[in-house]
C-alpha positions in Angstrom: 10.1 17.7 19.2 7.2 17.6 21.7 3.9 17.1 20.0 0.2 16.7 21.1 -2.7 15.9 18.9 -6.5 16.0 18.6 -8.6 13.4 16.7 -10.4 14.6 13.6 -11.5 11.4 11.9 -14.3 12.2 9.5 -16.6 9.4 10.4 -19.5 10.3 12.7 -20.9 6.8 12.1 -17.9 5.3 13.7 -19.2 6.7 17.0 -22.2 4.4 16.6 -20.4 1.2 15.3 -17.1 -0.2 14.3 -15.9 -2.5 11.4 -15.5 -5.3 13.9 -17.0 -6.1 17.3 -15.2 -6.8 20.5 -16.5 -10.3 20.3 -14.8 -10.7 17.0 -11.3 -10.2 18.3 -9.3 -13.4 17.6 -7.8 -13.8 21.1 -6.3 -17.2 20.1 -4.2 -15.5 17.3 -3.2 -12.7 19.6 -2.0 -15.2 22.2 0.1 -16.9 19.6 2.0 -13.7 19.0 2.5 -13.3 22.7 -0.3 -10.8 23.6 -2.5 -11.6 26.6 -6.3 -11.2 26.0 -6.6 -9.0 29.0 -4.8 -6.1 27.1 -8.2 -5.1 25.6 -9.5 -4.3 29.1 -6.7 -1.7 29.5 -7.5 0.1 26.3 -9.1 3.5 26.5 -12.4 3.9 24.6 -10.8 5.7 21.6 -8.0 3.2 21.4 -10.4 0.3 21.4 -12.6 2.0 18.7 -9.5 2.5 16.4 -8.4 -1.1 17.0 -11.8 -2.5 16.1 -11.7 -0.3 13.0 -8.5 -2.0 11.8 -6.1 0.8 12.6 -2.6 0.3 14.0 -2.4 0.4 17.8 -1.1 3.6 19.2 1.2 1.7 21.6 4.0 -0.7 21.0 3.4 -4.2 22.3 6.0 -7.0 22.9 5.3 -9.8 20.4 6.8 -13.1 19.4 8.9 -13.1 16.2 10.8 -15.8 14.4 14.0 -14.6 12.7 16.3 -17.1 11.0 14.6 -19.9 12.9 15.3 -18.2 16.2 12.5 -17.0 18.5 12.7 -13.4 19.7 10.5 -10.9 21.5 10.3 -7.5 19.7 8.3 -4.3 20.1 5.6 -3.8 17.4 2.3 -2.2 16.8 -0.6 -4.5 16.1 -3.9 -4.3 14.1 -6.8 -6.4 13.1 -7.4 -7.2 9.4 -10.7 -8.5 8.2 -10.4 -10.8 5.1 -12.9 -11.1 2.3 -14.2 -14.3 3.7 -14.9 -12.7 7.1 -11.9 -14.2 8.9 -10.0 -11.7 11.1 -6.2 -11.9 11.3 -3.6 -10.1 13.5 -1.1 -8.0 11.6 2.2 -7.1 13.2 4.1 -3.9 12.5 7.6 -4.1 13.9 10.1 -1.2 14.1 11.8 -0.7 10.7 14.9 1.1 9.4 13.9 4.6 8.4 13.7 4.5 4.7 11.7 6.2 1.9 11.5 4.2 -1.4 11.7 5.8 -4.8 8.1 4.7 -5.5 5.1 4.0 -3.2 1.6 3.0 -4.2 2.2 4.0 -7.8 3.7 7.4 -6.8 7.3 8.4 -7.6 8.8 10.7 -5.0 11.0 13.7 -5.8 14.2 14.4 -3.8 12.4 17.3 -2.0 9.5 15.0 -1.0 11.9 12.4 0.3 13.6 15.0 2.4 10.3 16.2 3.8 9.3 12.7 4.8 12.7 11.9 6.4 13.0 15.3 8.1 9.5 16.2 9.2 8.0 12.6 9.1 5.2 14.3 7.1 4.9 14.9 3.3 3.2 18.2 4.0 0.7 17.9 1.1 -1.8 15.6 -0.4 -0.9 13.2 -3.3 -2.7 10.7 -5.5 -1.9 7.1 -4.7 -3.2 3.8 -6.1 -4.9 1.5 -3.6 -4.7 -2.3 -3.5 -8.0 -2.3 -5.4 -6.4 -0.4 -8.3 -8.4 2.7 -7.6 -6.7 6.1 -7.3 -7.5 8.5 -4.5 -6.1 11.5 -2.7 -4.0 10.7 0.4 -2.0 12.3 3.2 1.3 10.6 3.9 3.4 10.4 7.0 6.0 8.2 8.8 5.0 6.5 12.0 7.4 8.0 14.6 7.4 4.7 16.5 7.8 2.1 13.7 9.2 4.2 10.8 6.5 2.9 8.5 5.0 5.0 5.7 1.4 5.5 6.6 -1.2 6.6 3.9 -4.5 8.1 4.9 -7.3 9.0 2.5 -8.2 12.7 2.7 -11.9 11.9 2.7 -11.4 10.3 6.2 -10.4 13.7 7.6 -12.6 16.6 8.4 -11.0 19.9 9.5 -13.0 21.4 12.4 -14.3 25.0 12.4 -12.8 25.7 15.8 -9.7 24.3 17.6 -9.1 24.9 21.3 -11.5 27.8 21.3 -10.1 29.5 18.2 -12.2 29.8 15.0 -10.3 28.9 11.9 -10.4 31.1 8.8 -11.3 29.6 5.5 -7.6 30.0 4.4 -6.4 28.1 7.5 -8.9 25.3 7.0 -7.9 25.0 3.4 -4.2 24.9 4.2 -4.8 22.2 6.9 -6.9 20.2 4.6 -4.1 20.3 2.0 -1.7 18.8 4.5 0.2 22.1 5.1 1.3 23.6 8.4 -0.5 26.6 10.0 0.3 28.7 13.1 -2.6 29.2 15.5 -2.5 31.6 18.4 -4.9 32.2 21.3 -5.8 28.6 21.9 -6.9 27.7 25.4 -5.2 24.7 27.2 -6.7 22.5 29.9 -5.2 24.7 32.5 -7.1 27.7 31.1 -3.9 29.4 29.8 -3.6 30.7 26.3 -1.0 29.2 23.9 0.1 29.1 20.3 1.4 26.2 18.2 2.1 24.9 14.7 -0.7 22.6 13.5 -0.6 19.9 10.8 -2.6 16.8 9.8 -0.7 13.7 10.7 -1.6 10.6 8.6 0.3 8.3 11.0 -1.9 9.2 13.9 -5.0 10.2 12.0 -5.2 13.5 13.7 -3.9 17.1 13.9 -0.5 17.3 15.6 0.5 20.3 17.7 4.2 21.3 17.8 6.3 24.4 18.5 4.3 25.4 21.5 4.6 28.9 22.9 2.9 30.2 26.0 1.1 33.5 25.5 0.9 36.4 27.9 -2.5 38.1 28.1 -1.1 41.5 27.1 0.6 40.0 24.0 -2.6 38.2 23.1 -4.7 41.4 23.4 -2.3 43.2 21.1 -2.5 40.5 18.5 -6.3 40.5 18.7 -6.4 44.4 18.3 -4.0 44.2 15.4 -6.1 41.5 13.7 -9.3 43.5 14.4 -7.7 46.7 12.9 -6.7 44.7 9.8 -10.2 43.4 9.3 -11.6 47.0 9.6 -9.2 48.3 6.9 -10.2 45.5 4.5 -13.9 46.3 5.0 
């Protein structure tokens, strides 16, 4: 299924600073796992920002791995992890077998929830999980489509925008998106200026809103939908 996404991280301060600086990147540790230090220069600004904030890389990199005393080169995502003592380590996230455990971060999945994760790669709702610090919080949960990892994301890190691709969201649509559910949005404007509709949902794995189920809209159809919506609003009022 083809998808696109837009970034909706709720952290305006991150535009001003990141958890780590470019000068803090442990290039020696990256080179040990087989990644050339020049890779940072090829990152787009948003990729570099996410990397310096400790998020998994969007791309897969070829890294060194030792399995049963044998050296291999495998595809994996990478991220930086800052320790309590200030040291910065490189964490490797290789491709895993697709699997959903019975319990994750203190939460026990139902059969329906497992099916949703395995089928849609997205739980489709928010749940309460227990972090490493023992504190409970509300999270979105999805499976990384490239590594098959379960990825949690605190709901407080996401802010649903008032408008997407030129279309204002109703309060009901915003509430559904914020709750991790899917919504259908019509009349959006693409980069080519053409109108389109799609199914939208928050994706914890990519920390954004994913677009899927695209459909191109004809101007006549769009006008009819707008007139119908306008008429419905007038009846209500």
